[in-house]
C-alpha positions as CSV (number, residue, x, y, z in Angstrom):
1,M,0.0,0.0,0.0
2,G,1.5,3.4,-1.0
3,M,2.4,6.0,1.6
4,E,0.1,9.0,2.0
5,A,1.2,12.3,0.6
6,G,3.0,14.5,3.1
7,A,3.9,11.6,5.5
8,P,7.5,11.6,6.3
9,G,9.4,8.6,5.0
10,P,12.3,6.7,6.7
11,S,14.9,8.6,4.9
12,S,13.4,12.0,6.0
13,R,13.4,10.9,9.7
14,K,17.1,9.9,9.4
15,R,18.0,13.3,8.0
16,K,16.2,15.1,10.9
17,A,17.9,13.0,13.5
18,S,21.3,13.6,12.1
19,A,20.6,17.4,12.0
20,H,20.4,17.5,15.8
21,E,23.5,15.4,16.5
22,A,27.0,17.1,16.8
23,P,29.5,15.9,14.2
24,A,31.9,13.3,15.5
25,P,35.5,14.8,15.8
26,A,38.0,13.6,13.3
27,P,40.4,11.0,14.8
28,T,43.8,12.3,15.8
29,A,47.0,10.5,15.2
30,V,47.0,9.3,18.8
31,E,43.3,8.2,18.6
32,A,43.7,6.4,15.3
33,P,42.9,2.7,15.7
34,G,45.9,0.6,16.2
35,A,48.3,3.6,16.3
36,E,50.7,4.1,19.1
37,P,51.3,7.7,20.3
38,T,54.6,9.2,19.2
39,A,57.1,11.1,21.3
40,E,55.8,14.3,19.8
41,D,52.3,13.5,20.8
42,R,53.0,12.9,24.4
43,E,52.6,16.0,26.7
44,P,55.5,16.4,29.1
45,P,54.3,16.2,32.7
46,L,54.3,19.4,34.7
47,S,57.1,19.8,37.2
48,G,54.7,20.3,40.2
49,A,51.4,21.7,41.2
50,D,51.9,22.7,44.8
51,G,51.0,26.3,44.2
52,D,54.1,27.7,45.9
53,G,56.3,28.3,42.9
54,G,58.0,25.0,42.9
55,G,57.4,24.2,39.3
56,A,53.7,25.0,39.1
57,G,52.5,26.0,35.7
58,G,55.5,24.6,34.0
59,D,58.0,26.7,36.0
60,R,61.3,24.9,35.3
61,I,63.5,27.5,36.9
62,S,62.2,26.9,40.4
63,D,63.2,23.2,40.1
64,L,66.8,24.1,39.8
65,P,69.1,23.4,42.9
66,D,69.4,26.2,45.5
67,A,73.1,26.7,44.6
68,V,72.2,27.4,40.9
69,L,69.3,29.7,41.8
70,G,71.5,31.5,44.3
71,D,74.1,32.2,41.6
72,I,71.3,33.6,39.4
73,V,70.0,35.8,42.1
74,S,73.5,37.1,42.9
75,L,73.9,38.3,39.3
76,L,70.8,40.5,39.5
77,P,71.0,44.2,40.5
78,T,70.7,44.5,44.3
79,K,67.0,45.6,44.4
80,E,65.8,43.1,41.8
81,G,67.6,40.3,43.7
82,A,65.9,41.2,46.9
83,R,62.5,41.3,45.2
84,T,62.8,37.6,44.2
85,Q,61.7,36.9,47.8
86,V,58.1,37.7,47.0
87,L,57.9,35.4,43.9
88,A,57.0,32.3,46.0
89,S,57.8,30.4,49.1
90,R,60.4,28.5,47.1
91,W,62.4,31.7,46.6
92,R,61.9,33.3,50.0
93,H,65.2,32.2,51.5
94,L,67.4,32.4,48.4
95,W,68.3,36.1,48.3
96,R,69.4,36.1,52.0
97,S,71.7,33.1,51.5
98,A,72.9,33.7,47.9
99,P,76.2,35.6,47.4
100,L,75.4,39.3,47.9
101,S,76.0,41.7,45.0
102,L,75.6,45.3,46.4
103,D,76.1,48.3,44.0
104,H,75.5,51.8,45.4
105,R,74.3,53.1,42.0
106,Y,70.9,51.5,42.6
107,F,70.3,53.5,45.8
108,L,71.4,57.0,44.7
109,F,67.8,58.2,44.6
110,D,66.5,56.4,47.7
111,E,64.5,58.7,50.0
112,E,66.3,57.3,53.1
113,G,69.7,58.2,51.7
114,L,72.6,56.2,50.2
115,D,74.4,55.4,53.5
116,V,71.2,54.3,55.3
117,A,70.2,52.1,52.3
118,I,73.5,50.3,52.2
119,S,73.5,49.7,56.0
120,R,70.0,48.2,55.7
121,V,70.9,45.8,53.0
122,L,74.1,44.6,54.8
123,A,72.1,44.1,58.0
124,A,69.4,42.0,56.2
125,H,71.7,39.7,54.3
126,L,73.4,36.6,55.8
127,G,76.3,36.4,53.4
128,P,78.6,35.4,51.8
129,G,79.4,38.3,49.5
130,R,80.2,38.4,45.8
131,R,80.5,42.1,44.9
132,F,80.5,45.3,47.0
133,C,80.6,48.7,45.2
134,A,80.2,51.9,47.3
135,P,82.1,55.0,48.3
136,V,83.7,55.1,51.8
137,Y,86.1,58.0,51.5
138,H,83.4,60.4,53.1
139,L,82.6,58.1,56.0
140,P,84.1,58.1,59.5
141,G,86.6,55.3,59.9
142,D,84.5,53.2,62.2
143,R,81.4,53.5,59.9
144,A,83.3,52.3,56.9
145,D,84.9,49.5,58.9
146,A,81.5,48.4,60.1
147,W,80.3,48.1,56.5
148,L,83.3,46.1,55.4
149,R,83.3,43.8,58.5
150,S,79.7,42.8,57.9
151,P,79.2,39.0,57.6
152,A,77.2,39.8,54.4
153,L,80.6,40.5,52.7
154,D,82.5,37.4,53.9
155,N,84.6,35.8,51.1
156,L,84.1,38.8,48.9
157,Q,85.4,38.4,45.3
158,E,84.9,42.0,43.9
159,L,85.5,45.2,45.9
160,E,85.1,48.7,44.5
161,L,85.7,51.5,46.9
162,C,84.6,54.3,44.5
163,S,86.3,57.6,44.0
164,F,84.3,60.8,43.7
165,S,82.0,61.1,40.7
166,Y,78.6,62.6,39.9
167,M,75.9,62.2,42.6
168,L,78.4,61.1,45.2
169,P,79.5,63.1,48.3
170,Y,82.6,65.3,47.9
171,P,85.9,63.8,49.2
172,P,87.7,65.6,52.0
173,P,90.5,68.1,50.9
174,T,93.2,65.7,52.2
175,K,93.2,62.1,51.1
176,Q,92.5,59.8,54.0
177,L,93.7,56.3,54.8
178,P,91.5,53.5,53.5
179,P,89.5,51.6,56.1
180,S,91.6,48.8,57.5
181,A,88.8,46.3,57.0
182,A,89.1,46.7,53.2
183,F,92.1,44.4,53.2
184,R,90.5,41.5,55.1
185,F,89.4,40.1,51.7
186,S,92.9,39.9,50.3
187,D,92.8,36.1,50.1
188,T,89.6,35.9,48.1
189,L,89.5,39.1,46.0
190,L,89.6,38.7,42.2
191,V,88.8,42.4,41.4
192,F,89.8,45.4,43.5
193,T,89.2,49.1,42.7
194,I,90.2,51.6,45.3
195,G,89.8,55.4,45.0
196,D,90.3,58.7,46.7
197,C,92.6,57.6,49.5
198,H,96.2,57.6,50.6
199,L,98.0,54.2,50.5
200,T,100.9,54.7,52.8
201,D,104.1,52.6,52.8
202,D,103.1,50.9,56.1
203,I,99.9,49.7,54.4
204,T,101.4,48.3,51.2
205,Q,104.3,46.6,52.9
206,V,102.0,43.9,54.3
207,L,99.6,43.5,51.4
208,H,99.3,40.2,49.4
209,F,96.6,39.4,46.9
210,P,97.2,35.8,45.7
211,K,94.1,35.6,43.5
212,L,93.7,39.2,42.4
213,Q,93.3,39.5,38.6
214,K,92.2,43.1,38.1
215,L,93.4,46.1,40.0
216,A,92.4,49.7,39.6
217,L,93.8,52.7,41.4
218,K,91.8,55.9,41.0
219,R,92.9,59.3,42.4
220,V,95.1,57.5,44.8
221,L,98.1,59.0,46.6
222,I,100.9,56.4,46.7
223,S,104.7,56.5,46.6
224,E,106.7,55.0,43.8
225,S,108.1,52.2,45.9
226,S,104.7,51.4,47.4
227,L,103.1,51.2,43.9
228,H,105.7,48.7,42.8
229,I,105.3,46.7,46.0
230,M,101.6,46.6,45.5
231,I,101.9,45.4,41.9
232,A,104.4,42.7,42.9
233,A,102.0,41.6,45.7
234,C,99.5,40.4,43.0
235,P,101.1,37.4,41.3
236,A,98.0,36.5,39.3
237,L,97.3,40.1,38.1
238,E,96.1,40.3,34.5
239,C,94.6,43.9,34.2
240,L,96.0,47.1,35.7
241,L,94.4,50.5,35.6
242,I,96.2,53.6,37.1
243,R,93.9,56.6,36.7
244,K,94.7,60.2,37.8
245,S,96.8,59.0,40.7
246,S,99.9,60.8,42.1
247,G,102.9,60.5,44.4
248,F,105.1,58.7,41.9
249,R,107.1,59.8,38.9
250,C,107.9,56.5,37.1
251,V,106.1,53.2,36.9
252,R,108.2,50.1,36.1
253,I,106.3,47.0,35.0
254,N,107.8,43.6,35.7
255,S,105.0,41.0,35.7
256,I,104.8,37.6,34.1
257,S,101.0,37.6,34.3
258,L,99.8,41.1,33.2
259,R,97.9,41.1,29.9
260,S,96.4,44.6,29.8
261,I,97.5,48.0,31.2
262,G,95.7,51.3,31.2
263,V,97.1,54.5,32.6
264,S,96.0,58.1,33.0
265,G,98.5,60.2,34.9
266,Y,97.2,63.7,35.2
267,S,97.1,65.2,38.6
268,P,96.6,68.9,39.5
269,R,99.2,69.0,42.2
270,G,102.0,67.0,43.8
271,L,104.4,64.5,42.2
272,N,103.0,63.5,38.8
273,F,103.3,60.4,36.6
274,E,105.9,61.2,33.9
275,E,107.3,57.9,32.7
276,L,106.1,54.3,32.1
277,I,108.7,51.5,31.5
278,I,107.6,48.0,30.5
279,E,110.7,46.2,31.5
280,N,109.5,42.6,31.4
281,A,105.9,41.6,30.6
282,P,105.9,38.4,28.5
283,C,102.1,38.1,28.5
284,L,101.2,41.8,27.9
285,E,98.9,42.2,24.9
286,S,97.4,45.7,25.2
287,L,98.6,49.1,26.5
288,L,96.1,52.0,26.6
289,I,97.0,55.6,27.5
290,L,93.8,57.3,28.6
291,G,92.7,60.9,28.7
292,S,94.9,63.9,29.6
293,C,98.1,61.9,30.4
294,E,101.1,63.9,31.4
295,C,103.3,60.9,31.0
296,G,106.1,62.1,28.7
297,L,107.9,58.8,27.9
298,I,106.7,55.3,27.5
299,S,109.4,52.7,27.0
300,V,108.7,49.1,26.0
301,I,111.8,47.0,26.6
302,S,110.3,43.5,26.6
303,A,106.7,42.7,25.7
304,P,106.8,40.1,22.9
305,K,103.0,39.6,22.8
306,L,102.1,43.3,22.7
307,E,99.5,43.6,19.9
308,A,97.4,46.7,20.7
309,L,98.8,50.1,21.6
310,G,96.3,52.9,22.2
311,Y,97.2,56.5,22.9
312,L,94.3,58.9,23.3
313,S,95.3,62.3,24.7
314,S,95.3,66.0,23.9
315,H,98.8,66.2,25.4
316,Y,101.6,66.8,22.8
317,G,105.2,65.6,22.9
318,T,105.0,62.1,24.4
319,R,107.5,59.6,23.1
320,I,106.9,55.9,22.8
321,S,110.0,53.8,22.7
322,F,110.3,50.2,21.6
323,D,113.8,49.1,22.6
324,S,115.9,51.4,20.3
325,T,113.0,52.7,18.2
326,V,111.4,56.0,19.4
327,I,108.1,57.3,18.1
328,E,107.0,60.9,18.6
329,V,103.3,61.0,19.4
330,A,101.2,64.1,18.6
331,V,97.6,63.4,19.3
332,A,96.6,59.8,18.7
333,F,99.1,57.0,18.0
334,L,96.1,54.9,17.0
335,L,95.8,56.8,13.7
336,A,99.1,55.3,12.6
337,F,97.4,51.9,12.4
338,N,94.6,53.2,10.1
339,V,92.0,51.8,12.4
340,P,88.8,53.6,13.2
341,L,89.3,55.5,16.4
342,N,86.1,54.6,18.2
343,Y,86.3,50.9,17.3
344,M,89.9,50.7,18.5
345,L,89.1,52.5,21.7
346,F,86.2,50.3,22.8
347,A,87.9,47.1,21.6
348,L,90.9,47.9,23.8
349,I,88.9,49.0,26.8
350,D,86.7,45.9,26.5
351,S,89.8,43.7,26.6
352,L,91.4,45.8,29.3
353,M,88.8,45.9,31.9
354,S,85.6,44.3,33.1
355,S,82.3,46.2,32.8
356,S,82.8,47.8,36.2
357,M,86.3,49.1,35.2
358,L,85.0,50.3,31.9
359,H,83.3,53.3,33.6
360,E,86.5,54.0,35.5
361,A,88.6,54.1,32.3
362,I,86.5,56.4,30.2
363,E,84.8,58.8,32.6
364,C,86.3,62.3,32.8
């Protein structure tokens, strides 16, 4: 018997039912019948889900050992390193136990004042220390010693006792002795910058820096004999910067480890730096004369590896002597090499000093 007109047939009912059903998703490679998931298809498990920063949300950094995290925190600027304490409970203890890196430049605009801010950081940290950079020439001796004897600076590797520069307190008219505690790190220091002080013969006689690699003297008053004693007290010294210091006329270099030397001898009064003699420096690779240098004669007797010589000064009449060969220098000896001045300057300074010493070398 035939179907009545308008009555829905079986095929029509099937079409209506299918219209209300969601389409089945296409099988993925993992869901395909008989297919094994590949390494690319497997999701790596999350490191943790404890909610306290220990790897939650795929945080792989927090899973590193404390020693590694401590090294990372110690490389951050002082304030940023301290702020890692609020990241999570996993990080809360790291800054206080990681090697301290304290640079005064990050506290120049603090409302509480530079000296108060430095004292607060030293009091809050447990030590050891990695780097301490701050001026002390304006402080009473007991205050400077209190800073440097803080346990937060134990086993210090880099010490920068800044000389006067923009935004820092003015130094006293007469150069003072450095704080005695500055030399308690002599066995561990790798980098030492000292500025605006008087290094007397009594002080230098007992100095010894067995690991020191970089030494910078800035606006330091030191006798010729004491300067030579201090250089000799650094058997591992690789980089030497003497900037605007006085009390000596001639510097003689005898070092089997020195690779780079930078000098700037201008001083407004007193005995001035006039002569530099490289007597024996078998590893010396670069020699850079910086700024307004009054040094009238530079003699290189033995430096077989010397490759880069830079002379940048407005002072006329300096002579550079290589054994029996004498070169009269007018403005810039660099021009004789046909090397772009700026490129040569920064290449030499980069090889001469670390980033901290770069500022010391080029600032006026």
